[in-house]
Biotite code that builds the C-alpha atoms (Angstrom):
import biotite.structure as struc

atoms = struc.array([
    struc.Atom([-17.116, 8.244, -23.807], chain_id="A", res_id=1, res_name="MET", atom_name="CA", element="C"),
    struc.Atom([-16.856, 4.861, -25.581], chain_id="A", res_id=2, res_name="SER", atom_name="CA", element="C"),
    struc.Atom([-19.404, 3.755, -28.365], chain_id="A", res_id=3, res_name="ASN", atom_name="CA", element="C"),
    struc.Atom([-18.237, 0.248, -28.094], chain_id="A", res_id=4, res_name="LYS", atom_name="CA", element="C"),
    struc.Atom([-21.429, -2.016, -27.911], chain_id="A", res_id=5, res_name="LYS", atom_name="CA", element="C"),
    struc.Atom([-21.221, -4.632, -24.979], chain_id="A", res_id=6, res_name="ILE", atom_name="CA", element="C"),
    struc.Atom([-22.388, -7.923, -26.276], chain_id="A", res_id=7, res_name="GLN", atom_name="CA", element="C"),
    struc.Atom([-24.304, -10.417, -23.508], chain_id="A", res_id=8, res_name="THR", atom_name="CA", element="C"),
    struc.Atom([-24.478, -14.204, -23.908], chain_id="A", res_id=9, res_name="TYR", atom_name="CA", element="C"),
    struc.Atom([-26.199, -16.966, -21.724], chain_id="A", res_id=10, res_name="GLN", atom_name="CA", element="C"),
    struc.Atom([-23.280, -18.336, -19.630], chain_id="A", res_id=11, res_name="LEU", atom_name="CA", element="C"),
    struc.Atom([-21.930, -21.720, -20.801], chain_id="A", res_id=12, res_name="ASP", atom_name="CA", element="C"),
    struc.Atom([-18.993, -22.544, -18.228], chain_id="A", res_id=13, res_name="PRO", atom_name="CA", element="C"),
    struc.Atom([-17.661, -25.086, -20.765], chain_id="A", res_id=14, res_name="TYR", atom_name="CA", element="C"),
    struc.Atom([-17.150, -22.709, -23.728], chain_id="A", res_id=15, res_name="TYR", atom_name="CA", element="C"),
    struc.Atom([-16.745, -19.358, -21.666], chain_id="A", res_id=16, res_name="LEU", atom_name="CA", element="C"),
    struc.Atom([-13.528, -17.547, -23.481], chain_id="A", res_id=17, res_name="PRO", atom_name="CA", element="C"),
    struc.Atom([-10.836, -17.675, -20.561], chain_id="A", res_id=18, res_name="LEU", atom_name="CA", element="C"),
    struc.Atom([-8.974, -14.708, -22.167], chain_id="A", res_id=19, res_name="TYR", atom_name="CA", element="C"),
    struc.Atom([-9.621, -10.943, -22.184], chain_id="A", res_id=20, res_name="GLY", atom_name="CA", element="C"),
    struc.Atom([-12.153, -9.567, -19.470], chain_id="A", res_id=21, res_name="GLN", atom_name="CA", element="C"),
    struc.Atom([-15.436, -11.291, -19.066], chain_id="A", res_id=22, res_name="ARG", atom_name="CA", element="C"),
    struc.Atom([-18.469, -9.935, -16.737], chain_id="A", res_id=23, res_name="LEU", atom_name="CA", element="C"),
    struc.Atom([-20.577, -12.587, -15.210], chain_id="A", res_id=24, res_name="ILE", atom_name="CA", element="C"),
    struc.Atom([-23.816, -11.444, -13.649], chain_id="A", res_id=25, res_name="GLU", atom_name="CA", element="C"),
    struc.Atom([-25.577, -13.885, -11.318], chain_id="A", res_id=26, res_name="ALA", atom_name="CA", element="C"),
    struc.Atom([-27.819, -13.811, -8.696], chain_id="A", res_id=27, res_name="SER", atom_name="CA", element="C"),
    struc.Atom([-28.005, -15.729, -5.245], chain_id="A", res_id=28, res_name="ALA", atom_name="CA", element="C"),
    struc.Atom([-28.155, -19.434, -5.403], chain_id="A", res_id=29, res_name="GLY", atom_name="CA", element="C"),
    struc.Atom([-27.543, -19.578, -9.078], chain_id="A", res_id=30, res_name="THR", atom_name="CA", element="C"),
    struc.Atom([-24.317, -21.661, -8.984], chain_id="A", res_id=31, res_name="GLY", atom_name="CA", element="C"),
    struc.Atom([-21.502, -19.290, -8.781], chain_id="A", res_id=32, res_name="LYS", atom_name="CA", element="C"),
    struc.Atom([-19.281, -21.806, -6.744], chain_id="A", res_id=33, res_name="THR", atom_name="CA", element="C"),
    struc.Atom([-20.075, -24.553, -9.089], chain_id="A", res_id=34, res_name="TYR", atom_name="CA", element="C"),
    struc.Atom([-19.267, -22.270, -11.987], chain_id="A", res_id=35, res_name="THR", atom_name="CA", element="C"),
    struc.Atom([-15.960, -20.926, -10.678], chain_id="A", res_id=36, res_name="ILE", atom_name="CA", element="C"),
    struc.Atom([-14.837, -24.276, -9.652], chain_id="A", res_id=37, res_name="ALA", atom_name="CA", element="C"),
    struc.Atom([-15.453, -25.552, -13.175], chain_id="A", res_id=38, res_name="LEU", atom_name="CA", element="C"),
    struc.Atom([-13.472, -22.530, -14.827], chain_id="A", res_id=39, res_name="LEU", atom_name="CA", element="C"),
    struc.Atom([-10.723, -23.423, -12.402], chain_id="A", res_id=40, res_name="TYR", atom_name="CA", element="C"),
    struc.Atom([-10.289, -26.960, -14.125], chain_id="A", res_id=41, res_name="LEU", atom_name="CA", element="C"),
    struc.Atom([-10.547, -25.462, -17.491], chain_id="A", res_id=42, res_name="ARG", atom_name="CA", element="C"),
    struc.Atom([-7.580, -23.124, -16.717], chain_id="A", res_id=43, res_name="LEU", atom_name="CA", element="C"),
    struc.Atom([-5.676, -25.965, -15.139], chain_id="A", res_id=44, res_name="LEU", atom_name="CA", element="C"),
    struc.Atom([-5.981, -28.346, -18.156], chain_id="A", res_id=45, res_name="LEU", atom_name="CA", element="C"),
    struc.Atom([-6.370, -25.913, -21.331], chain_id="A", res_id=46, res_name="GLY", atom_name="CA", element="C"),
    struc.Atom([-9.783, -26.920, -22.016], chain_id="A", res_id=47, res_name="ILE", atom_name="CA", element="C"),
    struc.Atom([-12.105, -25.012, -24.336], chain_id="A", res_id=48, res_name="GLY", atom_name="CA", element="C"),
    struc.Atom([-10.564, -25.373, -27.671], chain_id="A", res_id=49, res_name="ARG", atom_name="CA", element="C"),
    struc.Atom([-10.537, -21.961, -29.499], chain_id="A", res_id=50, res_name="LYS", atom_name="CA", element="C"),
    struc.Atom([-12.030, -20.177, -26.254], chain_id="A", res_id=51, res_name="ASN", atom_name="CA", element="C"),
    struc.Atom([-9.464, -21.941, -23.880], chain_id="A", res_id=52, res_name="ALA", atom_name="CA", element="C"),
    struc.Atom([-6.493, -19.891, -22.329], chain_id="A", res_id=53, res_name="PHE", atom_name="CA", element="C"),
    struc.Atom([-3.412, -20.118, -24.454], chain_id="A", res_id=54, res_name="PHE", atom_name="CA", element="C"),
    struc.Atom([-1.812, -22.513, -22.192], chain_id="A", res_id=55, res_name="ARG", atom_name="CA", element="C"),
    struc.Atom([-2.638, -24.644, -19.083], chain_id="A", res_id=56, res_name="PRO", atom_name="CA", element="C"),
    struc.Atom([-1.929, -22.874, -15.738], chain_id="A", res_id=57, res_name="LEU", atom_name="CA", element="C"),
    struc.Atom([-0.658, -23.986, -12.388], chain_id="A", res_id=58, res_name="SER", atom_name="CA", element="C"),
    struc.Atom([-2.393, -23.341, -9.267], chain_id="A", res_id=59, res_name="VAL", atom_name="CA", element="C"),
    struc.Atom([0.114, -20.506, -8.419], chain_id="A", res_id=60, res_name="LYS", atom_name="CA", element="C"),
    struc.Atom([-0.790, -18.649, -11.452], chain_id="A", res_id=61, res_name="GLU", atom_name="CA", element="C"),
    struc.Atom([-4.785, -18.476, -10.606], chain_id="A", res_id=62, res_name="ILE", atom_name="CA", element="C"),
    struc.Atom([-6.049, -16.011, -8.483], chain_id="A", res_id=63, res_name="LEU", atom_name="CA", element="C"),
    struc.Atom([-9.413, -16.340, -7.076], chain_id="A", res_id=64, res_name="VAL", atom_name="CA", element="C"),
    struc.Atom([-10.878, -13.434, -4.677], chain_id="A", res_id=65, res_name="VAL", atom_name="CA", element="C"),
    struc.Atom([-14.396, -13.515, -3.148], chain_id="A", res_id=66, res_name="THR", atom_name="CA", element="C"),
    struc.Atom([-16.198, -11.384, -0.399], chain_id="A", res_id=67, res_name="PHE", atom_name="CA", element="C"),
    struc.Atom([-16.413, -13.505, 2.846], chain_id="A", res_id=68, res_name="THR", atom_name="CA", element="C"),
    struc.Atom([-14.242, -15.931, 4.770], chain_id="A", res_id=69, res_name="GLU", atom_name="CA", element="C"),
    struc.Atom([-17.064, -18.869, 4.441], chain_id="A", res_id=70, res_name="VAL", atom_name="CA", element="C"),
    struc.Atom([-17.449, -18.469, 0.741], chain_id="A", res_id=71, res_name="ALA", atom_name="CA", element="C"),
    struc.Atom([-13.278, -18.528, 0.390], chain_id="A", res_id=72, res_name="SER", atom_name="CA", element="C"),
    struc.Atom([-13.353, -21.735, 2.473], chain_id="A", res_id=73, res_name="ASP", atom_name="CA", element="C"),
    struc.Atom([-16.176, -23.142, 0.291], chain_id="A", res_id=74, res_name="GLU", atom_name="CA", element="C"),
    struc.Atom([-14.357, -22.300, -3.022], chain_id="A", res_id=75, res_name="LEU", atom_name="CA", element="C"),
    struc.Atom([-11.155, -23.826, -1.816], chain_id="A", res_id=76, res_name="ARG", atom_name="CA", element="C"),
    struc.Atom([-12.932, -27.178, -0.509], chain_id="A", res_id=77, res_name="SER", atom_name="CA", element="C"),
    struc.Atom([-14.848, -27.346, -3.952], chain_id="A", res_id=78, res_name="ARG", atom_name="CA", element="C"),
    struc.Atom([-11.975, -26.631, -5.977], chain_id="A", res_id=79, res_name="ILE", atom_name="CA", element="C"),
    struc.Atom([-9.890, -29.091, -4.177], chain_id="A", res_id=80, res_name="SER", atom_name="CA", element="C"),
    struc.Atom([-12.430, -31.729, -4.534], chain_id="A", res_id=81, res_name="LYS", atom_name="CA", element="C"),
    struc.Atom([-12.882, -31.211, -8.286], chain_id="A", res_id=82, res_name="ASN", atom_name="CA", element="C"),
    struc.Atom([-9.395, -31.572, -8.811], chain_id="A", res_id=83, res_name="ILE", atom_name="CA", element="C"),
    struc.Atom([-9.137, -34.650, -7.114], chain_id="A", res_id=84, res_name="SER", atom_name="CA", element="C"),
    struc.Atom([-12.228, -36.197, -8.879], chain_id="A", res_id=85, res_name="GLN", atom_name="CA", element="C"),
    struc.Atom([-11.031, -34.975, -12.010], chain_id="A", res_id=86, res_name="MET", atom_name="CA", element="C"),
    struc.Atom([-7.958, -36.708, -11.979], chain_id="A", res_id=87, res_name="ARG", atom_name="CA", element="C"),
    struc.Atom([-9.593, -40.025, -11.216], chain_id="A", res_id=88, res_name="MET", atom_name="CA", element="C"),
    struc.Atom([-11.831, -39.705, -14.113], chain_id="A", res_id=89, res_name="ALA", atom_name="CA", element="C"),
    struc.Atom([-8.648, -39.249, -16.202], chain_id="A", res_id=90, res_name="CYS", atom_name="CA", element="C"),
    struc.Atom([-7.222, -42.144, -14.909], chain_id="A", res_id=91, res_name="ILE", atom_name="CA", element="C"),
    struc.Atom([-10.376, -44.301, -15.025], chain_id="A", res_id=92, res_name="ARG", atom_name="CA", element="C"),
    struc.Atom([-11.633, -42.863, -18.513], chain_id="A", res_id=93, res_name="ASP", atom_name="CA", element="C"),
    struc.Atom([-14.706, -41.548, -16.926], chain_id="A", res_id=94, res_name="GLY", atom_name="CA", element="C"),
    struc.Atom([-15.421, -45.157, -15.870], chain_id="A", res_id=95, res_name="ILE", atom_name="CA", element="C"),
    struc.Atom([-17.821, -44.922, -12.628], chain_id="A", res_id=96, res_name="GLY", atom_name="CA", element="C"),
    struc.Atom([-18.586, -41.424, -13.443], chain_id="A", res_id=97, res_name="PHE", atom_name="CA", element="C"),
    struc.Atom([-22.183, -40.261, -14.160], chain_id="A", res_id=98, res_name="ASP", atom_name="CA", element="C"),
    struc.Atom([-22.642, -39.346, -17.686], chain_id="A", res_id=99, res_name="GLU", atom_name="CA", element="C"),
    struc.Atom([-23.931, -35.686, -17.049], chain_id="A", res_id=100, res_name="ASN", atom_name="CA", element="C"),
    struc.Atom([-21.307, -35.011, -14.641], chain_id="A", res_id=101, res_name="SER", atom_name="CA", element="C"),
    struc.Atom([-18.805, -32.143, -15.223], chain_id="A", res_id=102, res_name="ILE", atom_name="CA", element="C"),
    struc.Atom([-15.903, -34.661, -14.997], chain_id="A", res_id=103, res_name="PHE", atom_name="CA", element="C"),
    struc.Atom([-17.366, -36.864, -18.264], chain_id="A", res_id=104, res_name="ARG", atom_name="CA", element="C"),
    struc.Atom([-18.261, -33.724, -19.779], chain_id="A", res_id=105, res_name="ASN", atom_name="CA", element="C"),
    struc.Atom([-14.519, -32.232, -19.475], chain_id="A", res_id=106, res_name="LEU", atom_name="CA", element="C"),
    struc.Atom([-13.193, -35.474, -20.684], chain_id="A", res_id=107, res_name="LEU", atom_name="CA", element="C"),
    struc.Atom([-14.470, -35.016, -23.971], chain_id="A", res_id=108, res_name="SER", atom_name="CA", element="C"),
    struc.Atom([-12.152, -31.866, -24.456], chain_id="A", res_id=109, res_name="TYR", atom_name="CA", element="C"),
    struc.Atom([-9.001, -33.763, -23.705], chain_id="A", res_id=110, res_name="LEU", atom_name="CA", element="C"),
    struc.Atom([-6.713, -34.843, -26.284], chain_id="A", res_id=111, res_name="SER", atom_name="CA", element="C"),
    struc.Atom([-4.270, -36.925, -23.636], chain_id="A", res_id=112, res_name="ASP", atom_name="CA", element="C"),
    struc.Atom([-5.816, -38.002, -20.308], chain_id="A", res_id=113, res_name="LYS", atom_name="CA", element="C"),
    struc.Atom([-2.437, -39.006, -19.038], chain_id="A", res_id=114, res_name="GLU", atom_name="CA", element="C"),
    struc.Atom([-0.848, -35.456, -19.442], chain_id="A", res_id=115, res_name="VAL", atom_name="CA", element="C"),
    struc.Atom([-4.046, -34.089, -17.912], chain_id="A", res_id=116, res_name="ALA", atom_name="CA", element="C"),
    struc.Atom([-3.698, -36.509, -14.885], chain_id="A", res_id=117, res_name="ALA", atom_name="CA", element="C"),
    struc.Atom([-0.491, -35.474, -14.413], chain_id="A", res_id=118, res_name="LYS", atom_name="CA", element="C"),
    struc.Atom([-1.315, -31.581, -14.658], chain_id="A", res_id=119, res_name="LEU", atom_name="CA", element="C"),
    struc.Atom([-4.208, -32.422, -11.745], chain_id="A", res_id=120, res_name="LEU", atom_name="CA", element="C"),
    struc.Atom([-1.633, -34.524, -9.541], chain_id="A", res_id=121, res_name="LEU", atom_name="CA", element="C"),
    struc.Atom([0.547, -31.374, -9.724], chain_id="A", res_id=122, res_name="ASP", atom_name="CA", element="C"),
    struc.Atom([-2.266, -29.180, -8.984], chain_id="A", res_id=123, res_name="ALA", atom_name="CA", element="C"),
    struc.Atom([-3.232, -31.452, -6.108], chain_id="A", res_id=124, res_name="GLU", atom_name="CA", element="C"),
    struc.Atom([0.171, -31.151, -4.481], chain_id="A", res_id=125, res_name="ARG", atom_name="CA", element="C"),
    struc.Atom([0.207, -27.174, -4.846], chain_id="A", res_id=126, res_name="GLN", atom_name="CA", element="C"),
    struc.Atom([-3.297, -26.452, -3.325], chain_id="A", res_id=127, res_name="MET", atom_name="CA", element="C"),
    struc.Atom([-1.749, -25.607, -0.196], chain_id="A", res_id=128, res_name="ASP", atom_name="CA", element="C"),
    struc.Atom([-0.270, -22.440, -2.136], chain_id="A", res_id=129, res_name="GLU", atom_name="CA", element="C"),
    struc.Atom([-3.732, -21.679, -3.916], chain_id="A", res_id=130, res_name="ALA", atom_name="CA", element="C"),
    struc.Atom([-4.502, -18.153, -4.031], chain_id="A", res_id=131, res_name="ALA", atom_name="CA", element="C"),
    struc.Atom([-8.021, -18.141, -2.990], chain_id="A", res_id=132, res_name="ILE", atom_name="CA", element="C"),
    struc.Atom([-8.756, -15.140, -1.023], chain_id="A", res_id=133, res_name="TYR", atom_name="CA", element="C"),
    struc.Atom([-11.200, -12.722, 0.515], chain_id="A", res_id=134, res_name="THR", atom_name="CA", element="C"),
    struc.Atom([-10.618, -9.314, -0.786], chain_id="A", res_id=135, res_name="ILE", atom_name="CA", element="C"),
    struc.Atom([-9.309, -7.967, 2.398], chain_id="A", res_id=136, res_name="HIS", atom_name="CA", element="C"),
    struc.Atom([-6.888, -11.057, 2.785], chain_id="A", res_id=137, res_name="GLY", atom_name="CA", element="C"),
    struc.Atom([-5.746, -10.438, -1.001], chain_id="A", res_id=138, res_name="PHE", atom_name="CA", element="C"),
    struc.Atom([-5.209, -6.760, -0.063], chain_id="A", res_id=139, res_name="CYS", atom_name="CA", element="C"),
    struc.Atom([-3.215, -7.445, 3.109], chain_id="A", res_id=140, res_name="GLN", atom_name="CA", element="C"),
    struc.Atom([-1.045, -10.130, 1.281], chain_id="A", res_id=141, res_name="ARG", atom_name="CA", element="C"),
    struc.Atom([-0.074, -7.759, -1.274], chain_id="A", res_id=142, res_name="MET", atom_name="CA", element="C"),
    struc.Atom([0.845, -5.032, 1.207], chain_id="A", res_id=143, res_name="LEU", atom_name="CA", element="C"),
    struc.Atom([3.189, -7.262, 3.110], chain_id="A", res_id=144, res_name="VAL", atom_name="CA", element="C"),
    struc.Atom([4.654, -8.742, -0.037], chain_id="A", res_id=145, res_name="HIS", atom_name="CA", element="C"),
    struc.Atom([5.447, -5.143, -1.390], chain_id="A", res_id=146, res_name="ASN", atom_name="CA", element="C"),
    struc.Atom([6.097, -3.666, 1.866], chain_id="A", res_id=147, res_name="ALA", atom_name="CA", element="C"),
    struc.Atom([9.011, -1.536, 0.393], chain_id="A", res_id=148, res_name="PHE", atom_name="CA", element="C"),
    struc.Atom([7.550, -0.428, -2.738], chain_id="A", res_id=149, res_name="GLU", atom_name="CA", element="C"),
    struc.Atom([4.068, 0.575, -0.940], chain_id="A", res_id=150, res_name="SER", atom_name="CA", element="C"),
    struc.Atom([5.876, 2.310, 2.003], chain_id="A", res_id=151, res_name="GLY", atom_name="CA", element="C"),
    struc.Atom([3.450, 0.259, 4.376], chain_id="A", res_id=152, res_name="MET", atom_name="CA", element="C"),
    struc.Atom([4.424, -1.808, 7.553], chain_id="A", res_id=153, res_name="LEU", atom_name="CA", element="C"),
    struc.Atom([5.375, -5.377, 7.264], chain_id="A", res_id=154, res_name="PHE", atom_name="CA", element="C"),
    struc.Atom([2.800, -6.494, 9.311], chain_id="A", res_id=155, res_name="GLU", atom_name="CA", element="C"),
    struc.Atom([-0.218, -4.019, 8.353], chain_id="A", res_id=156, res_name="PRO", atom_name="CA", element="C"),
    struc.Atom([-3.872, -4.705, 9.793], chain_id="A", res_id=157, res_name="SER", atom_name="CA", element="C"),
    struc.Atom([-6.876, -4.414, 7.776], chain_id="A", res_id=158, res_name="ILE", atom_name="CA", element="C"),
    struc.Atom([-9.584, -2.561, 9.434], chain_id="A", res_id=159, res_name="ILE", atom_name="CA", element="C"),
    struc.Atom([-12.722, -4.355, 8.516], chain_id="A", res_id=160, res_name="LYS", atom_name="CA", element="C"),
    struc.Atom([-15.188, -1.870, 10.264], chain_id="A", res_id=161, res_name="ASN", atom_name="CA", element="C"),
    struc.Atom([-14.134, 2.074, 10.505], chain_id="A", res_id=162, res_name="GLU", atom_name="CA", element="C"),
    struc.Atom([-16.854, 3.247, 12.643], chain_id="A", res_id=163, res_name="HIS", atom_name="CA", element="C"),
    struc.Atom([-14.527, 3.023, 15.897], chain_id="A", res_id=164, res_name="THR", atom_name="CA", element="C"),
    struc.Atom([-12.079, 5.020, 14.093], chain_id="A", res_id=165, res_name="LEU", atom_name="CA", element="C"),
    struc.Atom([-14.404, 7.570, 13.023], chain_id="A", res_id=166, res_name="GLN", atom_name="CA", element="C"),
    struc.Atom([-15.805, 7.963, 16.369], chain_id="A", res_id=167, res_name="LYS", atom_name="CA", element="C"),
    struc.Atom([-12.234, 8.556, 17.567], chain_id="A", res_id=168, res_name="GLN", atom_name="CA", element="C"),
    struc.Atom([-11.604, 11.147, 14.684], chain_id="A", res_id=169, res_name="VAL", atom_name="CA", element="C"),
    struc.Atom([-14.659, 13.231, 15.487], chain_id="A", res_id=170, res_name="CYS", atom_name="CA", element="C"),
    struc.Atom([-14.078, 13.141, 19.382], chain_id="A", res_id=171, res_name="ALA", atom_name="CA", element="C"),
    struc.Atom([-10.632, 14.500, 18.609], chain_id="A", res_id=172, res_name="ASP", atom_name="CA", element="C"),
    struc.Atom([-11.738, 16.943, 16.366], chain_id="A", res_id=173, res_name="PHE", atom_name="CA", element="C"),
    struc.Atom([-14.452, 17.962, 19.113], chain_id="A", res_id=174, res_name="TRP", atom_name="CA", element="C"),
    struc.Atom([-11.995, 18.296, 21.748], chain_id="A", res_id=175, res_name="ARG", atom_name="CA", element="C"),
    struc.Atom([-9.324, 20.261, 19.814], chain_id="A", res_id=176, res_name="CYS", atom_name="CA", element="C"),
    struc.Atom([-11.896, 22.685, 18.036], chain_id="A", res_id=177, res_name="ASN", atom_name="CA", element="C"),
    struc.Atom([-15.095, 23.146, 20.195], chain_id="A", res_id=178, res_name="CYS", atom_name="CA", element="C"),
    struc.Atom([-13.883, 22.868, 23.861], chain_id="A", res_id=179, res_name="TYR", atom_name="CA", element="C"),
    struc.Atom([-11.664, 25.779, 23.685], chain_id="A", res_id=180, res_name="PRO", atom_name="CA", element="C"),
    struc.Atom([-14.514, 28.112, 22.186], chain_id="A", res_id=181, res_name="LEU", atom_name="CA", element="C"),
    struc.Atom([-16.593, 30.769, 24.471], chain_id="A", res_id=182, res_name="ASP", atom_name="CA", element="C"),
    struc.Atom([-20.258, 30.402, 25.202], chain_id="A", res_id=183, res_name="TYR", atom_name="CA", element="C"),
    struc.Atom([-21.727, 31.994, 22.344], chain_id="A", res_id=184, res_name="SER", atom_name="CA", element="C"),
    struc.Atom([-20.106, 29.889, 19.627], chain_id="A", res_id=185, res_name="ILE", atom_name="CA", element="C"),
    struc.Atom([-20.495, 26.683, 21.738], chain_id="A", res_id=186, res_name="SER", atom_name="CA", element="C"),
    struc.Atom([-24.322, 27.221, 22.034], chain_id="A", res_id=187, res_name="LYS", atom_name="CA", element="C"),
    struc.Atom([-24.497, 27.874, 18.019], chain_id="A", res_id=188, res_name="VAL", atom_name="CA", element="C"),
    struc.Atom([-22.527, 24.348, 17.572], chain_id="A", res_id=189, res_name="ILE", atom_name="CA", element="C"),
    struc.Atom([-24.678, 22.499, 20.389], chain_id="A", res_id=190, res_name="VAL", atom_name="CA", element="C"),
    struc.Atom([-28.033, 23.451, 18.413], chain_id="A", res_id=191, res_name="ASN", atom_name="CA", element="C"),
    struc.Atom([-26.738, 21.937, 15.465], chain_id="A", res_id=192, res_name="GLU", atom_name="CA", element="C"),
    struc.Atom([-24.997, 18.871, 16.891], chain_id="A", res_id=193, res_name="TRP", atom_name="CA", element="C"),
    struc.Atom([-25.365, 17.882, 20.535], chain_id="A", res_id=194, res_name="SER", atom_name="CA", element="C"),
    struc.Atom([-22.110, 15.880, 20.769], chain_id="A", res_id=195, res_name="ASP", atom_name="CA", element="C"),
    struc.Atom([-19.277, 14.459, 18.673], chain_id="A", res_id=196, res_name="PRO", atom_name="CA", element="C"),
    struc.Atom([-21.710, 11.314, 17.735], chain_id="A", res_id=197, res_name="ASP", atom_name="CA", element="C"),
    struc.Atom([-24.439, 13.684, 16.251], chain_id="A", res_id=198, res_name="ALA", atom_name="CA", element="C"),
    struc.Atom([-21.813, 15.234, 14.131], chain_id="A", res_id=199, res_name="LEU", atom_name="CA", element="C"),
    struc.Atom([-20.705, 11.915, 12.969], chain_id="A", res_id=200, res_name="LEU", atom_name="CA", element="C"),
    struc.Atom([-24.272, 10.728, 12.114], chain_id="A", res_id=201, res_name="ALA", atom_name="CA", element="C"),
    struc.Atom([-24.758, 13.865, 9.933], chain_id="A", res_id=202, res_name="GLU", atom_name="CA", element="C"),
    struc.Atom([-21.253, 13.605, 8.157], chain_id="A", res_id=203, res_name="ILE", atom_name="CA", element="C"),
    struc.Atom([-21.117, 9.616, 7.787], chain_id="A", res_id=204, res_name="LYS", atom_name="CA", element="C"),
    struc.Atom([-22.891, 9.677, 4.136], chain_id="A", res_id=205, res_name="PRO", atom_name="CA", element="C"),
    struc.Atom([-20.116, 11.775, 2.828], chain_id="A", res_id=206, res_name="TYR", atom_name="CA", element="C"),
    struc.Atom([-17.375, 9.517, 4.048], chain_id="A", res_id=207, res_name="LEU", atom_name="CA", element="C"),
    struc.Atom([-18.047, 6.924, 1.311], chain_id="A", res_id=208, res_name="GLN", atom_name="CA", element="C"),
    struc.Atom([-18.148, 7.081, -2.446], chain_id="A", res_id=209, res_name="GLY", atom_name="CA", element="C"),
    struc.Atom([-16.971, 10.237, -4.299], chain_id="A", res_id=210, res_name="ASP", atom_name="CA", element="C"),
    struc.Atom([-15.607, 13.207, -2.760], chain_id="A", res_id=211, res_name="ILE", atom_name="CA", element="C"),
    struc.Atom([-18.518, 15.645, -2.059], chain_id="A", res_id=212, res_name="PRO", atom_name="CA", element="C"),
    struc.Atom([-18.244, 19.308, -3.898], chain_id="A", res_id=213, res_name="THR", atom_name="CA", element="C"),
    struc.Atom([-17.625, 21.796, -1.136], chain_id="A", res_id=214, res_name="PHE", atom_name="CA", element="C"),
    struc.Atom([-18.946, 25.471, -1.619], chain_id="A", res_id=215, res_name="ILE", atom_name="CA", element="C"),
    struc.Atom([-16.620, 28.128, -1.224], chain_id="A", res_id=216, res_name="ASN", atom_name="CA", element="C"),
    struc.Atom([-13.581, 25.720, -1.108], chain_id="A", res_id=217, res_name="GLN", atom_name="CA", element="C"),
    struc.Atom([-11.273, 28.160, -2.170], chain_id="A", res_id=218, res_name="ASN", atom_name="CA", element="C"),
    struc.Atom([-11.712, 30.302, 0.993], chain_id="A", res_id=219, res_name="ILE", atom_name="CA", element="C"),
    struc.Atom([-8.239, 30.388, 3.071], chain_id="A", res_id=220, res_name="GLU", atom_name="CA", element="C"),
    struc.Atom([-8.607, 27.650, 5.943], chain_id="A", res_id=221, res_name="ALA", atom_name="CA", element="C"),
    struc.Atom([-10.138, 29.430, 9.091], chain_id="A", res_id=222, res_name="GLN", atom_name="CA", element="C"),
    struc.Atom([-10.849, 28.578, 12.524], chain_id="A", res_id=223, res_name="SER", atom_name="CA", element="C"),
    struc.Atom([-14.563, 27.981, 13.740], chain_id="A", res_id=224, res_name="ILE", atom_name="CA", element="C"),
    struc.Atom([-14.213, 31.260, 15.700], chain_id="A", res_id=225, res_name="LYS", atom_name="CA", element="C"),
    struc.Atom([-13.223, 33.187, 12.815], chain_id="A", res_id=226, res_name="GLN", atom_name="CA", element="C"),
    struc.Atom([-15.656, 31.556, 10.432], chain_id="A", res_id=227, res_name="ARG", atom_name="CA", element="C"),
    struc.Atom([-18.378, 32.253, 12.903], chain_id="A", res_id=228, res_name="HIS", atom_name="CA", element="C"),
    struc.Atom([-17.499, 35.920, 13.143], chain_id="A", res_id=229, res_name="GLN", atom_name="CA", element="C"),
    struc.Atom([-17.233, 36.031, 9.250], chain_id="A", res_id=230, res_name="ARG", atom_name="CA", element="C"),
    struc.Atom([-20.790, 34.829, 9.130], chain_id="A", res_id=231, res_name="GLN", atom_name="CA", element="C"),
    struc.Atom([-22.063, 37.260, 11.486], chain_id="A", res_id=232, res_name="LEU", atom_name="CA", element="C"),
    struc.Atom([-20.821, 40.153, 9.078], chain_id="A", res_id=233, res_name="LYS", atom_name="CA", element="C"),
    struc.Atom([-22.647, 38.732, 6.211], chain_id="A", res_id=234, res_name="LEU", atom_name="CA", element="C"),
])
């Protein structure tokens, strides 16, 4: 176990180091979209002095991943709007912008506003290629782009809800393993699980998270009938 001490700080989006790994904890309604959009501008412009990334990044080099389609669309819209407004702030030297706006604040970090305006114009032109995805959207994109390496289909589909698939698997198991049983064993099973849905309801908690620990997991694989007969002998 590592004894490395984790240091915590109050988040300052204008001075947050943009290299290494950073964990930001935030509750709902605390301005996550605002902060991400501001950090995006900093990465495009190389802003932050000693806490900046070592060079300005292009839109194609920045990945933003969020949870929902709504959040993804909101981020894309906010980032695109910020880029456009920041470019105008550079061109106008902040004239017409509120003194406390992020654009006036970011101007104070720029040594060459003309170069910054050009970087932002390039970013505006590349926004259609911006990597701003939901988690499942990003995963699907990576599978498509690396189909040969991953051994996946060229057009994979992402299953957002596994319940239908789980019901089908339980029904298949029930049909293949329980239907052929004689009455005495079937009665024991039905006393535990009335149907495949009841079986699924009991095992569902074990289908997420860590793999459960099985008792007697070294016992050679046996059919339900063989296991039933073995239990009767105990």
